[in-house]
C-alpha positions in Angstrom: 38.6 101.5 95.0 35.5 100.8 97.1 32.9 103.5 97.6 33.8 105.8 100.4 37.5 105.3 100.0 39.6 108.3 99.1 42.7 108.1 97.0 45.7 107.3 99.1 49.5 107.9 98.7 50.5 104.7 96.9 53.8 103.0 97.1 56.0 104.1 94.1 56.8 101.0 92.0 56.8 97.8 93.8 57.9 97.9 97.5 59.2 94.3 98.0 59.8 94.8 101.7 56.3 95.9 102.4 54.8 93.1 100.3 56.9 90.6 102.3 55.8 92.0 105.6 52.1 91.8 104.6 52.7 88.2 103.5 54.4 87.4 106.9 51.3 88.8 108.7 49.0 86.5 106.7 51.4 83.6 107.3 51.0 84.1 111.1 47.2 84.3 110.8 46.9 81.0 109.1 49.7 79.1 110.8 48.4 80.0 114.3 45.4 77.6 114.3 47.4 74.9 112.5 49.9 74.9 115.3 47.2 74.8 117.9 45.5 71.8 116.2 48.5 69.6 116.0 49.5 70.5 119.5 46.2 69.5 121.2 47.6 66.5 123.0 50.6 68.4 124.3 48.5 71.3 125.4 46.1 69.0 127.2 49.0 67.3 129.0 50.9 70.4 130.0 47.8 72.3 131.2 46.3 69.2 132.8 43.1 69.9 130.9 41.0 67.7 128.5 40.5 67.4 124.8 37.0 68.8 124.9 38.1 72.0 126.6 41.0 72.7 124.2 38.9 71.9 121.2 36.2 74.3 122.5 38.9 77.0 122.8 39.8 76.5 119.1 36.1 76.7 118.2 35.7 79.8 120.3 38.5 81.6 118.4 36.9 80.7 115.1 33.5 81.8 116.3 34.8 85.2 117.6 36.7 86.0 114.4 33.8 85.0 112.1 31.1 86.8 114.1 32.9 90.1 114.2 34.6 90.1 110.8 32.2 92.6 109.2 32.2 94.8 112.3 36.0 94.7 112.2 35.9 96.1 108.7 33.7 99.0 109.8 35.9 99.7 112.8 38.8 99.9 110.4 36.9 102.5 108.4 36.3 104.6 111.5 39.6 104.5 113.2 41.8 104.1 110.1 42.9 100.9 108.3 46.5 101.2 109.4 45.5 101.6 113.0 43.2 98.6 112.8 46.0 96.6 111.2 48.4 97.5 114.0 45.8 96.8 116.7 45.0 93.5 115.1 48.6 92.5 115.0 49.1 93.5 118.7 46.0 91.5 119.7 47.4 88.5 117.9 50.8 88.9 119.6 49.0 89.1 122.9 47.4 85.8 122.2 50.7 84.2 121.1 52.5 85.4 124.2 49.6 84.2 126.4 50.0 80.7 124.8 53.8 80.9 125.6 53.1 81.7 129.3 49.7 80.1 130.0 49.3 77.9 133.1 45.6 77.3 132.7 43.0 76.9 130.0 41.4 80.2 131.1 44.3 82.3 130.0 44.1 80.7 126.5 40.3 81.4 126.4 40.7 85.1 127.3 43.9 86.0 125.4 44.2 83.6 122.5 40.5 82.8 121.7 38.8 86.1 122.5 41.5 88.8 122.1 43.2 86.9 119.3 39.9 86.3 117.5 38.9 90.0 117.7 42.4 90.8 116.4 41.8 88.6 113.4 38.5 90.3 112.7 40.3 93.7 112.6 43.4 92.5 110.8 41.9 90.7 107.8 39.7 93.5 106.4 42.4 96.1 107.1 45.0 94.1 105.3 42.9 93.9 102.1 42.3 97.7 102.2 46.0 98.4 102.8 47.1 96.2 99.9 44.6 98.0 97.6 45.7 101.4 98.9 49.5 100.9 98.9 49.9 99.2 95.5 48.4 99.7 92.1 48.3 97.9 88.7 50.4 94.9 88.3 52.2 95.5 91.6 48.8 95.2 93.4 48.1 91.9 91.7 51.5 90.6 92.6 51.0 91.5 96.3 47.6 89.8 96.4 49.2 86.7 94.8 52.0 86.8 97.3 49.7 87.1 100.3 47.5 84.4 99.0 50.5 82.1 98.4 51.7 82.9 101.9 48.3 81.7 103.3 48.5 78.5 101.2 52.1 77.8 102.3 51.1 78.3 106.0 48.2 75.9 105.6 50.5 73.3 104.0 53.6 73.6 106.3 51.8 74.8 109.5 50.9 71.3 110.8 54.4 69.9 110.0 56.2 73.0 111.5 54.0 72.8 114.6 54.6 69.1 114.9 58.4 69.4 114.7 58.6 72.3 117.2 56.1 70.7 119.6 57.8 67.3 119.5 61.4 68.4 119.8 61.0 71.7 121.7 57.6 72.8 123.0 54.3 74.1 121.6 55.0 77.2 123.6 58.1 77.9 121.5 56.0 77.7 118.4 53.7 80.5 119.6 56.7 82.5 120.9 58.1 82.4 117.3 54.7 83.8 116.1 55.1 86.8 118.4 58.6 87.3 117.1 57.3 87.4 113.5 54.6 89.9 114.4 57.3 92.1 116.0 59.2 92.0 112.7 56.1 92.9 110.8 55.4 95.8 113.2 59.0 97.1 112.8 58.2 98.0 109.2 54.8 99.7 109.9 56.2 103.0 108.7 56.2 101.6 105.2 52.4 101.4 105.3 50.4 104.3 104.0 47.0 104.6 105.5 43.9 104.4 103.3 41.6 107.3 104.1 37.8 106.6 104.3 35.5 109.4 103.2 32.1 107.6 103.5 29.6 108.0 106.3 30.9 107.6 109.8 27.5 106.6 111.2 27.5 103.2 112.8 24.9 100.7 111.5 24.1 99.1 114.9 21.2 96.9 113.6 23.3 95.6 110.7 26.1 94.8 113.1 23.8 92.8 115.3 22.4 90.9 112.3 25.9 90.1 111.1 26.9 88.8 114.6 23.7 86.6 114.8 24.1 85.4 111.2 27.8 84.6 111.1 28.0 83.5 114.7 24.8 81.4 114.5 26.0 79.4 111.5 29.6 78.9 112.9 28.2 78.0 116.4 25.8 75.5 114.8 28.6 73.8 112.9 30.8 73.7 116.1 27.9 72.3 118.1 27.4 69.6 115.4 31.1 68.8 115.7 30.9 68.5 119.4 27.7 66.3 119.2 25.7 68.9 121.1 22.0 69.6 120.7 20.1 72.3 119.0 22.3 72.2 115.9 19.5 72.7 113.4 18.1 75.6 115.5 21.5 77.4 115.7 22.1 77.1 112.0 18.5 78.2 111.3 19.0 81.3 113.5 22.2 82.0 111.7 20.6 81.7 108.2 17.7 83.9 109.4 20.2 86.5 110.7 22.0 86.6 107.3 18.7 87.0 105.4 17.7 89.7 107.8 21.1 91.4 107.2 20.7 91.3 103.4 17.2 92.8 103.7 18.4 95.4 106.1 21.4 96.4 103.9 19.2 96.8 100.8 16.7 98.8 102.8 19.5 101.1 104.0 20.8 101.4 100.5 17.5 102.4 99.0 17.1 105.1 101.7 20.7 106.3 101.1 21.6 105.6 104.7 24.9 104.3 106.1 25.2 100.5 106.1 27.6 98.0 107.5 28.3 96.7 104.0 27.5 98.1 100.6 25.2 95.4 99.0 26.2 96.5 95.5 29.5 94.7 96.0 27.6 91.5 95.3 26.7 92.7 91.8 30.4 92.6 90.8 31.2 89.3 89.1 34.8 89.3 90.4 33.7 89.9 93.9 31.1 87.1 93.8 33.6 84.7 92.3 36.3 85.6 94.8 34.2 85.2 97.9 32.7 81.9 96.6 36.1 80.5 95.9 37.4 81.6 99.3 34.3 80.2 101.0 34.7 76.7 99.4 38.4 76.7 100.0 38.0 77.5 103.7 35.2 75.0 104.2 37.4 72.2 102.8 40.7 73.3 104.3 39.4 74.5 107.6 37.4 71.3 108.2 40.4 69.2 107.4 42.8 71.1 109.6 40.4 70.8 112.6 39.2 67.2 112.3 42.2 65.3 111.1 44.7 66.4 113.8 42.2 65.6 116.5 41.5 62.1 115.1 45.2 61.3 114.6 46.2 62.4 118.1 43.2 61.2 120.1 42.2 58.1 118.3 45.4 56.8 116.6 47.5 58.3 119.4 50.0 60.0 117.1 52.3 62.6 118.6 52.4 66.2 117.2 55.2 65.3 114.7 53.5 62.2 113.4 50.2 64.1 113.0 51.9 66.9 111.2 53.7 64.5 108.9 50.4 62.8 108.1 48.7 66.0 107.1 51.7 67.5 105.3 51.3 67.6 101.4 54.1 65.3 100.7 54.8 61.6 100.2 
């Protein structure tokens, strides 16, 4: 367990239903953006918008979730990981329902990009803590593997699934199905045991600001580069400076035995370093592919959603 985390009532044996529900939550998180990417042309047409606006909305969702991910983890410490998990799921459901009913791009900006992005920043850290607190030993490893496999499956089939539903039904139906899956996950919330946090409840405001500037600056710089906007180098430099400032600040707080946004000693653990490095490289490659390819296929080659999904799907 991480420092500041008290022993929790763990699931006896292996609770397959809980493991499946956690995997379903991860599936929705990953498949959501995939569906949006392959549905760009349909969304543009239905909302009478333009490609740049829809692409900017997708970028905004990524920016919000990345900028607030560390803060979301701390919020989960303060309000309870189970509560953060539920709030994150509800926020994601709000975004999905908004996509189902949206009549303008502004509804998608507010509910899918901002509220949904904040939901993701709460949901991801809480899910990791809940897996750790509800399972132990080999069962814990099995759940981590199942959730990871669910994310991989969602990344693989998401474009194809979104393409089929968008082409033969509607992109709105795809997001409605997301909301239904979230409702199923929430129906089993009583199976989840909360993971108590006994560390300091002080809020590291300065560390939070540095994390937003660091994570947000780098992501914003990459998105500006993608859009062909200016100040790319400046934005990325600000982001890197923010991350260096965050590291310095966390170490300073640690030396003074003060509450910090993140325990810097985590980076001394080989498994932690290996895990975040692997995840970072995977997301850079996978995330870039899932954003760029659907746009190119639909806007340049004029593929429909199904054709774009089939082109990206990992099959021959």
